[in-house]
N, C-alpha and C positions, 0 to 999 in steps of 0.2 A: 823637439825637447822629450827628454825622458822623464817619465813620471814614476811615482814609487810603486806603482802596481805593475811595471815593466817586470817581465820573467826573465829576460837574459841577464845573466850575472855582469857585472861590471868587473873589469881586470885592475888589479891594484898593482904597485911596484913588485917585481919579483915573480909576476905572474899569475899571483893568486887571484881567487875569486871571492867577491862579496856581493851578495850573502854566500857563505861556502856551502857545498853540496851537503845533504845530510850523509852522516857516517854510514858505512855499509851495515845493511841490516837494521836500520833505524826503523821505530814504527811509524805508520802513516801520520800525517798531521792531525793532531787532536785524540791520539789514540790515549787510551786511559782517562779521558775526559768526556766520555758518554753521559748521556742524560742530563747534559746542559741545555738550559733554555738560553735564547739570546741575551747577550750583554745589551746596557742601554736602559738602565731602569729609569721609570718615571715616576713610579708610585711605591710607597713601601709595602703596601698589602696587597697590590695586585700583581697580575703578570708583567714580565718585564717586556717593554717594547722592542720589536726586532730591529737590529740596526741595520738591516739589509733595506729598510724602508727609507725613500729619498729624502723625506720631510725630517729627519732626524736632525738635532741639533750640531751633529758634527759639521766640519766645515764642507760646504758643496762643491762637486765636482766643477770642473770649468765648464763643461757642457752636459745638457741631460742626456746626450747619448752616451755618456760614460757611465750613468748611473747602473744600469743593467751588468758591465763588467765588474765594479765594485761590488753588486750584491752577490754576483756569481762568485767573487774572490771570497767573500766574507762566509758564505754557506758552505764552499768547499773547504776551507782552510781553518775556520774557527768555530764553525757550529756544527761540527760533526755530531751526530746523534741527536739532534735537536728534535726529530720527530719520533724519537723513542720514548715510549712510557717509560717513567722511572720504575725500576722494580722495587718491591717492598722488602725492608729488612735487610737489604744488601748494599746499601749506600747508594752514591758517595756520601760521605760522613763529615761533618764540620763541628768543631767544638769552641766554645766561648768561654773563656773563663774572666768572672767578675760580672758586674752590672753596668758598666759604661757602655752606652750604646747598644745593649744587646738586642733590644726589640727590633731595631733597624737591621741590624747584622743578621738576626735570625730570619726576619720577614724576607730579605733578599736571598739568602742560602735556600730557604723552604721554596721559594717562587721558583728557583731552578731545579726543582726536585730533590735537593740533598735532604739528608736527615742529620738531626741533632743527635750528639752523645753527648754523655754529663760526665764520663771517667775522662779527666785530663792525663791519665797514664796512658791511655791507648795511643798507639801510633799509626794507625790505619786511616787517619783523616784526610781531606782534601785541604780543608782550610783550619787554621788554628788561629784564634785571636785572643789573646790575653791581656790583661791589663798589667800584671806583673811577670816580668820575665824570669824563667826557670831554667837552669843549667841543663836538665834534662831535656826540655824541648830541642835545644839545639843539638844535643848528642844524638838523639833518635831521628832528628829531621832528614828525610830523604830528598837530596837535592834534584831538582827536576821533575818531582813528581809531586810535591805538596807546596802549599803556600803558607807562610808563617809570618805574622805580624809582628813587627818590631825587629830593627837589626840589633844583633847582639850588643853591640859596644856603641849603641846611637848616645850614650852618655858623652861622648865627645861633644855634642851639640846641645844636650838638653840637661845638661847640670852647668850650674854657674861657672864653677873653677874648670870644667872641660872646655865650654865655650871660649873663656877668656884666654886658657893655655892657646887654643886653636887660631883664635884671632892674633894673639901676639907672635906666634911661630910664623904663622902666614904673613904677617907684615915684615917679618925679619927676611923671609924668602922673597918676598916681592922687592925689598929694597935690594937684596943681593943680584937678584936677576936684572933689575933696572940700571945697577951698577956697572955689570959685566956684560949685557948684551949689547950688540952693536947696530940691532934693530930698534927703530922707534916703538915704543911700547904705548898702546892706548892707555888714556886715564883710567887709573884704578882707585878703586876705593881705599881711603886710609881709616884705620881704625877710629881715631878720634873724630871722625866725620859724622859717625853713626852710632857709637858704643859709648856710654857714659864712662868717665874716669872709674877705674876699679881696682882695688887692691885686694890681695890673698892674705887672710889672717891666720892662715895655718903655716905660714912661712915666716920666720923670725925677723928676718931682714926686711921683708916687704911689710910685715907688721909694724914694725919699728919707724918705718917711713911713712907709714899712715899715721902713727900716732904722732910724731913730729909735725905734721904739716897740717893736722887738725886745729882749726879755730871755729869760734862760736858765731862767726858771720856765715858760716856756710852748714848745710844740712846734709847727712850722709845717711843712706840706708843700709842697714845690715842684714843679710839674708844666708841662710844655710844653702850650701851647694846642691843638695839633692832632695830638697822638700818643694812642695808646692802648696797652693790654696790659702798663701798668706801665712804658712804656719812657721813659728820661730822667726817672724821678721819683727824688727825694731827699729826705730829712728834714733840717730846720734846728731844733737843739737848743742849740748852744753859740755863743759869740763866734767860735770857731774856724771853725764852717760858716758863720756869717755873713760873717766875712773872707774867706773862700774865694770865696764867691759875689760879694762885691763886687770883689775883684781880677780876677775872670774878667769882670764886666760892664765894668768900667774898661778892661781890656786890648781887649775888642771895641771899645769907643768910640773908643780910640785908633789903632785900625787903619784906615788908608785906605781899604783895599779895602772894609772893612765899612761905613765911610761915604757910599761910594758906591751901596751896595744899595739899591733901592727900597723894600724891605721889610724891615727889620732882623729878620727871623725867628729867629736865634739867642737874640734876647733875649724873644721872644714867650712868655714864661712869667706863670704866676700863682703867689704864696704865699698859701695858704690853711690858715687856721686848723686845726690837728689835732684832732678829736674824741678826746680821751685817755680816755674813760668810755664806751666802747661797751658795749653789752648784749652779753653772751656767751653761747654755745650750747655747754654742757659745757666751759666754759672757752676756747672758741675764738672769735675775731673773725668775724663776718659781715656781708654787707649784701645786699640784696634787688634783684634785676634785674626789673623790670616794663617794659612796653611802651607807647610813644605811637604810635598808628596814625594817619597821616592817609590815610584811604582813597580820599578825594576832593579835589581841590584847587579845584574850581569846580563846585557850592559845595564850601566846606570841610565835611569829615564826618571828626571828629576822635574816637578811642577810645582806651579804657584797656584794657590786658590784663594779666592776671596772669602772673609768670613763675616765679621760683625763687629759693632762697636759696643764698648761695655762702660756703662756711666756708673757713677757713684749715686746713691739717694740722696745724700746731703750737699749742701753747697761747699764749695772747695774753700777751705781755710789752711794757708800753709803753717800755721802756728798750732793748730788742734793737736791734741794728743789723740785722738780717735783714728786708729787705724783705717776703720771703713771710709775715711774721708780721703785716703790717700791710696789704697788698694782697691781696685775695680772689680776683680773677679766676684762672681757671684756667691762664693763661699763666705767672703766677707759680708756682702750685702744682706745675707740672709739673716744674719744677727740682728738688724734691725727689726722692731715690731711692725714697722710700716712696710716691710718687704711684701707681704702677701698683697697688700691693698695698691703697692706702687710697683710691682716686679715689670710690668711692661714699660715703664719707663727706664729702666735699667738697661736695656738692649735695642739698639738701632740697627736697623739694615745698613749696608753700605750706600744704598739709595737713599734713604733719609738723611745721613750723614752728608751726602754729595749736596742735595738740596740745600741742607741747613749752611754750608759753607758758600754755597752759590749765591745764598740770600743775604747772609751775615758780612762776609768778608771778601767776595769775589771784586768788589768795587773799592773798598776801603783798602785792602791790602794790596791790590793790582795783580790778583790772581788770575790765572787763565780760567776760562768756563770749565766747568766739570774738573776740577783740581784734583778731586779724590781718583776719579777713574783716568787719570792722565799722568800728571806729574807724581802725585802720591803713590800710586800703584806702580809706577816705573822705578821709584826709590825702594820700594818694598822688594820688589824683584831683584833689582841690582843686589841689596844686602843679602838677600836669602841665597842667590846664586853664589856672591862671595864666600858666605859661611859654609855651603858645602863644599867648595873648593877647598877652603880651608882644610877639610877633613877627609876629602874625597881618597886619597892616598891610603888612608888607615882603616876606614870603614870595613867591616866584615862583609865580602859580597858572595852571596851564594844565589843560585837561580832557585826563586822561590821566596826569598826574603824580601818583605816591603814593608813600608813605614809611612805614618802619619804624623807630623810634628807640628804643635800649634806654636806660633809665633806671636809675640806681643811687641806692638809697637806704640811709640808716644808720639805727639805731635806737640812741639812747643809753641809759644805766642807769635815766634817769628816764622812758623810753619817748618820748622826744622824736624826731621824725621829721625827717631831714636829706637833703636832696637833695645828692649829690656832684656828679654830671655826668650829662650825656646823650651818646650815642653813635651816630654814623651807622654804618650797615652791623653791626648787633650779630650777635654770634657766634650761628651756627646750628648748631653742632656738635653731636652726638648719641652722644658717648662714656662716657655713664654712663646707669643706667636712668632716672633722672628726667628726664635731657633726652631721652630717646627718646619719653617720654610728652609733655613739654612742648612742645619745638620743632617735630614736624610739626604740632600742633594749632595753633600760633600763625601758622605760614606759611601753612597751608591757609585758614584763615579771614581773613588778611590779603589773601590773593589772591580769596577769594570776594567779600569785601567790596568790594576795588578793581574788579571785574568788575561788581559788581550796581550800584554807585553811579555807575560810569562809564556804563553802559547807561542807567539812569534819568535821568541827568543830561543825555546826549545827545539823549533822547526828551522832555526837559522834564516828566518824572513826578515825583510827589512821592516824596521818598526813604523816608518811614516808612510801613508797617512794613518792615524789612529782612529779608527771608527768610533770608538767610545769616548773619545775626548769631547768635551762640551764646554764647561766652565772652567776648567783648569788649562792653564798655559804653561807651555814647555819652557823650561829654564836650561835644561841640559840634556843634551841628547848624546849618551856614551858609545854610541856606534862609531864615534870618531875615535874613540880610546883603543888601548889595548887590552882589551878583555877578551879571551878565549872562551869558546863555547864548549858546552859538555863534550868530552871525548874528542875535540878538534884540535888541531896544531894552532898556535899562536899566530893570529894574523899581522902581518908586516905594515906599519902605518904607512901613509902617504908620505913620500919624500917632500921635505920642505923645498922651497924654492928661493927663499930668501938667504942672505949672506951668514945669517945667525943661526942657519939649520944644525939641529942637533946631530951629533956624530953616532954611528952604530953603537959604539960603546955605552954612550950615555942613554941611549934607548933601552939597551938590555940592562943597565942599572935601574932604570925607572920601572922596567918589569919585575924587578926583584924586590919592590919595596912592599912591607907589610900590608895585607889587605888584597894583594894581587893575586889571582889565582895563578898557579904553576900548572902547567899542562904536565898529565902523566901519561902513562901508557895503558889506559883501563882494558881489559880483556873480555870484560862482560857487562851487561846494565846494571847488573848488582853491583859491581866494582865502581862503575861510574856513579853510581847514585849513593854509595857509601859516605856516610859524613865524615869530616875531618875532624881529628879529635881536637878538643878544647883544652887549653891550659888551665891552671889552678882557679884562675879568676873567672872562668867562664861563666858563673852564676852572675856574675856582674857585668858580663860583657865578653871576657875572653882577650882584653887587650893585656900588653906587656906593663910591667910597672914602670915608675919614672925612674929614667936612667938607662931603659932598655932599648931606647929608640935609636935609629940610625941618623948620621948626619944628615941635614937638610939637603934635599936636592931639589931641581925644579925642571920642568920639562920645558926648555927653551924653545920647543916648537909651538908651544900653546900661544894663544893671543886672546886678549879681552875685546868683546863687542857687546855693547850695552843693549839689553834687551828692550824691544819696543812694548809700548805699554799691552797690547793686544795683538801679538803674533800669531798668525795663521798657525795650524797644526804641523804644516810641513814647511815652516820657516826656517828650521835648522836649529844649530846650537847657539845661543844669544850670550852665552858666558864662557868663552873660551879663555881662561888664564892660567898663569903658572901653578903647577900642582905641588904643594910643599911635601916636605917629609913629615913623618908622624910627629903630633904635637905631643908636648911631654904632659904626663898625667900621673894623678895620684889615685890610690884605692880611695873609695868613697862608699858611703852606707847605701845598700840596697834599699829601694823604696818600701815601706810597710805594706802587708798583705791589705790594709784597708784604703790602700791608695786608689782613687776614684776619678783621677784627670785633674787637670787645672785649667 
């Protein structure tokens, strides 16, 4: 049986090797990344624990005799320069823009011997972590040499309209594939099974449809597409509420200045059906913050991470006009004069949530033991994998991009799981005891995985096993996709054996989708590292305008397999589904400079 540490390359169809050999003249593994201490952080302000130690939280080897080869592999390939003392004043450098999580990120980087710089215009950094995306950061980014936080066009997932469009388009692709494919499809999620009914208010026909179906027996929640922290949100309960909204929309449309605006952002809102029967914890409404980590964008390595439960301070009253009883984020709860006294009650660990549901509902509702860590976790993983696959073909992928996205889930009193939204730059504050335990662990493992996958991709090494993987669970292993390496020819996918195998022509078409890197013929490392020019919207992600997308296509060779609740690091890809064409998208406001995460 082969292991992920085998050094002999495997042969693929067409006689190609995987992993491919390094290009001629390539630097040795780890070149340019000297002065690094080991990955595998366990404390915010202490030295990082070496991953080569056999008692790390990474998956153990099958036998103790293999521990030494793993340690040798790690020291040789990932920790080059570990014993070198960092030089003073000469880097490596890191830059942090904003205040969200700054102490944790800075402590992590300094513990590796890196030095912080304060000038965001400098381009000689090794790691750049900013709250607000800037066009210049992506223009000056050196692929294969630097790490840059946030994918340029992550708003495909992290804005309300972006996520809605992506899920709608993916639903159409899945429906088309299921009708035309001769192979049996595994059960796939349906959008209505996990995403509340939602309408766009910036599209006239869709807005009029919503206005016509509204009645006072239902509650709707109106949200700006690109805001957070509960800003700009209000409830629609009565005809008076609806009339006020209609009058505001009409006044905007009649305004000649507004008519000349290229993107009518004041109307970029959605109306979403409000979940009126939420599960309550001691009478309080709550939701669950989990994490979608895109540790590497070439190939995609995507993970799920547990977070925490967020509760309201007040008891739930569906008829209350106070938004702090409906929205659970801490920004809203801090408005209460009781917050400083009761703030520890507003955040529960996942273990605390699991114990509560075991005690209160396991018998009365017939739930399996540890429902939170079995059924609920599996459903969150399935939903996240589904959302990622809905945008995978359109996300901008360069070696060095990585992203951490906050995903908010609500459980209703029938224990049905709903995805409410996804957020870029999730809050990394540690102002209560649970967050002091959860947030540093999430941030450190995020950086560990980003570093390890970056180095393995750069050196054309197999990704698995990932020695820095501890709490995060693998959702998608992009090594099975058709992503080229820097300066390497495109790899041929394995030939499907089913009767519904994709033709070579369809594979070529799939390789030409937006977001897929086209292999060039670089003549020097400088040319290989030269960033691609971004379009006029690159300040907001560089994606094309609505109407510029290609006709939907799907990879008929992909299939869906449900992820297990806690798969091993080397368990493979649990979420092989058809990959859609780019979702329709509209221009949206860039988040304001005072954005601090949600």
